C-alpha positions as CSV (number, residue, x, y, z in Angstrom):
1,M,87.8,112.6,134.8
2,T,85.3,115.4,134.6
3,K,83.8,117.1,137.6
4,N,80.3,115.6,137.3
5,S,81.4,112.1,136.3
6,I,80.0,109.0,138.0
7,V,81.9,105.9,139.3
8,F,79.8,102.8,139.7
9,V,81.2,100.4,142.4
10,G,80.0,96.8,142.4
11,L,80.2,94.8,145.6
12,D,79.8,91.1,145.5
13,T,79.1,90.5,149.2
14,H,79.8,87.3,151.1
15,K,79.9,86.3,154.8
16,E,83.7,86.6,155.1
17,F,84.7,89.0,152.2
18,I,83.5,91.4,149.6
19,E,84.7,91.4,146.0
20,V,85.0,95.0,144.7
21,A,85.0,96.3,141.1
22,S,84.4,99.8,139.7
23,L,83.3,101.1,136.3
24,E,83.8,104.7,135.2
25,D,81.1,106.7,133.4
26,G,81.0,107.1,129.7
27,F,80.6,104.9,126.6
28,Q,84.1,103.5,127.1
29,G,84.3,103.7,130.9
30,K,87.3,102.0,132.4
31,A,86.5,98.8,134.4
32,T,88.8,98.0,137.3
33,Q,89.1,95.1,139.7
34,H,90.0,96.2,143.2
35,G,90.3,92.8,144.9
36,R,88.7,91.6,148.1
37,I,88.1,93.3,151.4
38,S,86.7,91.8,154.7
39,T,83.0,92.1,155.5
40,T,83.5,94.6,158.3
41,K,82.5,98.2,158.8
42,V,86.1,99.3,159.2
43,S,87.1,97.8,155.8
44,I,84.1,99.3,154.0
45,K,84.8,102.7,155.5
46,K,88.5,102.4,154.4
47,L,87.3,101.4,150.9
48,I,85.1,104.5,150.6
49,R,87.9,106.8,151.7
50,Q,90.2,105.2,149.1
51,F,87.6,105.8,146.3
52,E,87.0,109.4,147.6
53,S,90.8,110.0,147.4
54,K,91.2,108.4,143.9
55,F,88.1,110.1,142.4
56,P,87.8,113.4,144.2
57,H,85.5,115.1,141.7
58,A,83.3,112.1,140.9
59,T,80.1,110.8,142.4
60,L,80.3,107.3,143.8
61,H,77.4,104.9,143.3
62,F,77.6,101.6,145.2
63,V,75.5,98.5,144.3
64,Y,75.3,95.0,145.7
65,E,72.9,92.1,145.6
66,A,70.2,91.4,148.3
67,G,71.0,88.4,150.3
68,P,71.4,86.9,153.8
69,C,73.9,89.6,154.8
70,G,71.0,92.1,155.1
71,Y,70.9,95.8,154.7
72,W,73.6,97.0,157.1
73,I,76.0,97.7,154.2
74,Y,73.4,99.9,152.5
75,R,72.8,101.8,155.7
76,L,76.5,102.3,156.4
77,I,77.2,103.6,152.9
78,T,74.2,105.9,152.8
79,S,75.1,107.3,156.2
80,L,78.5,108.3,154.8
81,G,76.7,110.4,152.1
82,H,76.9,108.1,149.0
83,P,74.1,106.6,147.0
84,C,73.8,102.8,147.4
85,Y,71.5,100.4,145.5
86,V,70.4,96.9,146.5
87,V,69.2,94.8,143.6
88,A,67.4,91.5,143.5
89,P,69.6,88.6,142.1
90,S,66.8,87.2,140.1
91,L,66.3,90.4,138.2
92,I,70.0,90.8,137.0
93,P,70.1,90.0,133.3
94,K,72.2,87.1,132.2
95,K,73.2,86.1,128.7
96,P,72.5,82.4,127.7
97,S,76.1,82.1,126.5
98,D,77.5,83.2,129.9
99,K,78.8,80.0,131.4
100,V,81.5,81.3,133.6
101,K,80.7,82.7,137.1
102,T,83.3,84.1,139.4
103,D,83.2,86.7,142.2
104,K,85.1,89.2,140.1
105,R,82.7,88.9,137.2
106,D,79.7,89.2,139.5
107,A,81.0,92.4,141.0
108,L,81.7,93.9,137.6
109,K,78.4,92.7,136.3
110,L,76.6,94.6,139.0
111,A,78.4,97.8,138.1
112,Y,77.5,97.4,134.4
113,A,73.8,96.6,135.3
114,V,73.4,99.8,137.3
115,K,75.2,101.9,134.7
116,N,73.1,100.6,131.9
117,C,69.8,100.8,134.0
118,D,69.2,97.1,133.4
119,V,68.0,96.6,137.0
120,S,65.8,98.5,139.4
121,P,66.7,98.9,143.1
122,I,64.6,97.1,145.6
123,Y,62.8,98.8,148.6
124,V,65.0,98.9,151.7
125,P,63.1,99.1,155.0
126,E,64.0,101.2,157.9
127,P,65.7,99.4,160.8
128,E,62.6,99.7,162.9
129,D,60.4,98.3,160.1
130,E,62.8,95.4,159.6
131,A,62.7,94.6,163.3
132,V,58.9,94.4,163.4
133,R,59.0,92.2,160.2
134,D,61.4,89.8,162.0
135,L,59.1,89.6,164.9
136,S,56.1,88.9,162.6
137,R,58.0,86.2,160.8
138,I,59.2,84.4,164.0
139,R,55.6,84.4,165.1
140,E,54.6,82.6,161.9
141,I,57.4,80.1,162.4
142,A,56.1,79.4,166.0
143,M,52.7,78.7,164.6
144,R,54.1,76.4,162.0
145,D,56.1,74.5,164.7
146,L,53.0,74.1,166.8
147,N,51.0,72.7,163.8
148,D,53.9,70.3,163.1
149,A,53.8,69.0,166.7
150,R,50.1,68.5,166.6
151,R,50.3,66.6,163.3
152,Q,52.9,64.3,164.7
153,L,50.8,63.5,167.7
154,K,47.7,62.8,165.5
155,A,49.9,60.5,163.3
156,L,50.9,58.5,166.5
157,L,47.2,58.0,167.4
158,L,46.3,57.1,163.8
159,R,49.0,54.4,163.7
160,N,47.4,52.9,166.9
161,N,43.8,53.1,165.6
162,I,42.8,55.6,168.3
163,N,40.1,58.1,167.3
164,Y,38.8,61.1,169.2
165,P,35.0,60.7,169.6
166,G,34.4,64.5,169.7
167,T,34.5,67.0,166.9
168,A,36.6,70.0,168.1
169,N,40.3,69.1,168.0
170,W,42.7,70.8,170.5
171,S,39.8,72.2,172.6
172,A,40.0,71.8,176.5
173,K,37.9,68.7,176.2
174,H,40.2,67.2,173.6
175,L,43.3,67.9,175.7
176,R,41.7,66.2,178.8
177,W,40.9,63.2,176.6
178,L,44.6,63.1,175.4
179,A,45.8,63.3,179.0
180,E,43.7,60.2,180.0
181,L,44.9,58.0,177.1
182,V,46.8,54.8,177.9
183,L,48.7,53.4,174.9
184,P,49.5,49.6,174.6
185,H,53.2,49.9,175.2
186,P,55.0,52.0,177.9
187,A,57.5,53.4,175.2
188,Q,54.5,54.7,173.2
189,H,53.1,56.3,176.3
190,I,56.4,58.2,176.7
191,V,56.1,59.4,173.1
192,L,52.6,60.6,173.8
193,Q,53.6,62.5,176.9
194,E,56.6,64.1,175.3
195,S,54.4,65.2,172.4
196,L,51.9,66.7,174.8
197,N,54.7,68.6,176.6
198,T,56.0,69.9,173.2
199,I,52.6,71.1,172.2
200,N,52.1,72.9,175.6
201,E,55.5,74.5,175.3
202,R,54.8,75.7,171.8
203,V,51.4,77.0,172.7
204,A,53.0,79.1,175.5
205,R,55.7,80.3,173.1
206,L,53.0,81.4,170.5
207,E,51.1,83.3,173.2
208,R,54.3,85.2,174.2
209,L,55.0,86.2,170.7
210,D,51.4,87.3,170.1
211,N,51.6,89.6,173.1
212,Q,55.0,91.0,172.1
213,L,53.8,91.5,168.5
214,A,50.7,93.4,169.7
215,H,52.9,95.5,172.0
216,H,55.5,96.5,169.4
217,I,52.9,97.1,166.7
218,M,51.2,99.8,168.9
219,Q,54.5,101.6,169.2
220,W,55.3,101.3,165.5
221,R,55.2,104.3,163.1
222,Y,53.0,102.3,160.8
223,F,50.4,101.5,163.5
224,P,47.8,103.9,162.0
225,V,48.0,102.0,158.7
226,V,47.9,98.6,160.5
227,K,44.8,99.7,162.4
228,A,43.1,101.2,159.3
229,V,43.4,98.1,157.1
230,Q,41.8,96.1,159.8
231,A,38.6,97.8,158.8
232,M,38.4,95.3,156.0
233,R,36.9,91.9,156.3
234,G,39.4,89.1,156.6
235,V,42.2,91.4,157.8
236,A,42.7,91.1,161.5
237,L,45.7,92.1,163.5
238,L,48.0,89.3,162.3
239,V,47.2,89.7,158.6
240,A,47.4,93.5,158.8
241,A,50.7,93.5,160.7
242,G,52.2,90.9,158.4
243,M,51.2,92.7,155.3
244,V,52.5,96.1,156.4
245,A,55.7,94.6,157.9
246,E,56.4,92.8,154.6
247,L,55.5,95.6,152.2
248,G,56.4,98.7,154.3
249,D,55.0,101.9,152.9
250,L,52.1,100.9,150.7
251,T,51.9,104.3,149.2
252,R,55.2,103.9,147.5
253,F,53.3,102.2,144.7
254,E,51.9,104.8,142.4
255,H,49.0,102.6,141.4
256,P,47.3,99.5,142.9
257,R,48.2,97.6,139.8
258,Q,51.9,98.0,140.7
259,L,51.1,96.5,144.1
260,M,49.2,93.6,142.5
261,S,52.1,92.9,140.2
262,F,54.6,93.2,143.1
263,L,52.7,90.5,145.0
264,G,52.6,88.2,142.0
265,L,48.8,88.2,141.8
266,V,48.5,89.2,138.1
267,P,48.2,86.6,135.4
268,S,51.2,85.7,133.2
269,E,50.9,86.6,129.6
270,H,52.4,85.3,126.3
271,S,51.0,87.4,123.4
272,S,52.4,87.5,119.9
273,G,51.2,88.0,116.4
274,G,47.8,89.4,117.4
275,K,47.1,86.5,119.8
276,R,46.8,87.1,123.5
277,K,47.3,84.2,125.9
278,L,47.0,84.5,129.7
279,G,48.4,81.9,132.0
280,S,48.6,81.4,135.8
281,I,49.6,84.1,138.2
282,T,53.3,85.1,138.1
283,K,53.9,84.3,141.8
284,T,56.7,86.9,142.0
285,G,57.5,89.2,144.8
286,N,56.8,88.6,148.5
287,I,55.5,85.1,149.1
288,R,54.3,85.7,152.7
289,A,52.3,88.8,151.8
290,R,50.6,87.0,149.0
291,R,49.7,84.0,151.2
292,L,48.3,86.3,153.9
293,L,46.0,87.9,151.4
294,I,44.8,84.6,150.0
295,E,44.0,83.4,153.5
296,G,42.0,86.6,154.2
297,A,40.2,86.2,150.9
298,Q,38.4,83.1,152.1
299,S,36.2,85.2,154.5
300,Y,34.4,86.8,151.5
301,R,32.6,83.5,150.6
302,H,29.9,84.5,153.1
303,P,27.3,87.3,152.6
304,A,28.3,90.8,153.4
305,N,28.0,91.5,157.1
306,V,29.7,93.5,159.9
307,S,30.2,91.3,162.9
308,K,30.7,92.5,166.5
309,E,34.4,91.7,166.3
310,H,34.6,93.6,163.0
311,Q,32.9,96.6,164.6
312,L,35.4,96.6,167.4
313,R,38.2,96.8,164.9
314,Q,36.6,99.8,163.2
315,E,36.2,101.8,166.3
316,G,38.0,105.2,166.2
317,L,38.7,105.0,162.4
318,P,37.9,107.8,160.0
319,K,34.5,107.5,158.3
320,I,36.2,107.4,154.8
321,V,38.1,104.3,155.8
322,I,35.0,102.5,157.1
323,D,33.1,103.4,154.0
324,T,35.9,102.1,151.8
325,A,36.0,98.8,153.7
326,W,32.2,98.4,153.4
327,K,32.4,99.2,149.7
328,A,35.1,96.5,149.4
329,Q,33.1,94.0,151.3
330,L,30.0,94.5,149.1
331,R,32.0,94.2,145.9
332,L,34.1,91.2,146.9
333,C,31.3,89.2,148.5
334,Q,29.3,89.6,145.3
335,R,32.2,88.8,143.1
336,Y,33.0,85.7,145.1
337,Q,29.4,84.4,144.7
338,R,29.4,85.3,141.0
339,L,32.7,83.4,140.3
340,M,31.3,80.4,142.2
341,Q,28.2,80.3,140.0
342,Q,30.4,80.4,137.0
343,G,32.1,77.2,138.1
344,K,35.5,78.6,138.8
345,H,37.9,76.6,141.0
346,H,38.0,77.8,144.6
347,N,41.7,78.6,144.4
348,V,41.2,80.8,141.3
349,I,38.4,82.6,143.2
350,K,40.5,83.3,146.3
351,V,43.4,84.6,144.2
352,A,41.0,87.0,142.3
353,I,39.6,88.2,145.6
354,A,43.1,88.6,147.1
355,R,44.2,90.7,144.1
356,E,41.3,93.2,144.7
357,M,41.9,93.1,148.5
358,A,45.4,94.5,147.8
359,A,43.9,97.4,145.8
360,Y,41.5,98.3,148.6
361,M,44.3,98.1,151.2
362,W,46.4,100.5,149.0
363,A,43.4,102.9,148.9
364,I,43.0,102.8,152.7
365,A,46.7,103.4,153.2
366,K,46.5,106.5,151.0
367,Q,43.8,107.9,153.2
368,I,45.9,107.6,156.4
369,V,48.3,110.5,157.1
370,L,51.5,109.4,158.9
371,P,53.3,111.6,161.3
372,A,55.1,114.5,159.5
373,V,58.5,113.5,161.0
374,D,58.3,110.1,159.2
375,I,57.3,111.8,155.9
376,R,60.3,114.1,156.1
377,K,62.6,111.2,156.9
378,R,61.3,109.3,153.8
379,L,61.8,112.3,151.5
380,A,65.2,113.1,152.8
381,R,66.5,109.5,152.5
382,V,68.9,108.7,149.7
383,P,67.0,106.9,146.9
384,A,67.4,103.2,146.9
């Protein structure tokens, strides 16, 4: 083996064990199966030492699929000075005739895919970024649980032909009306009271998570970006924090079209023989980020305006960021109305607006300078 050769190590990761296979560089590189190791830090460190001893003059490149095991394997391997790549399972090429799937084959397939440049590594967030993302996601789950409890209570009232005479559901007046209700059967009244208790508990849980999210966002290294993108209409704290937590560094995309494509907001295409046919959006990439953008796009159905709440969000921001946000609002509000006049479906309109919102958020992120220590850390990190 030459001094500058490369050995690609495929890791098929599971909860209890990891299947290991290696592939040497070259047109006829030797493929080797190394068996299983346990999914522990001690076993992975021992495996790396064995490869360093077996291939003293080669560069080791490790690769494994993204999955529920997270990124701790990536961080462990890169901390030991070796390149590591995490690839998306859906992007690994598969032959139609390949009907046999085993752990050994999967590990070797990963090594071949990286060697032949058939896959692109995914973006691996920093531990701090992943922690904020987890907090943002659990807040969304709490909101979903609260809505489920409210729907269950309304279904109980509907089955008993009980209608609220007011208009604002879940207001203080509505809750007082619910507390005074008396259902026909004592068992049903117990269900009503338990449902109210569940709703109150989940409201309190949501308030706690909102406070914790706001606290940790202010101490996060991407807080300047989160604050800056809130200058846009339809992007308050929860949408801004969720977007940045899911996508990480927005400036890692060289062009806003790459960000649109990553979010799955671009139309699918099937063109051949001089004919060009566009279909629905691809819906690839991060589902939660795409949904947050589409929710924020609904605010552009109204005429361009800077409300009092919007002004408070823009306080202390650079003038160039505020000007970009106002430019985006003028364009997107006008486009929303134009598409409505053309008779487009409201879902099509919101997706079109969300696609352009992503481009303006990318432009605002480019205008924000992060602390120099974070920039040096990103540049010094092993590519993944």
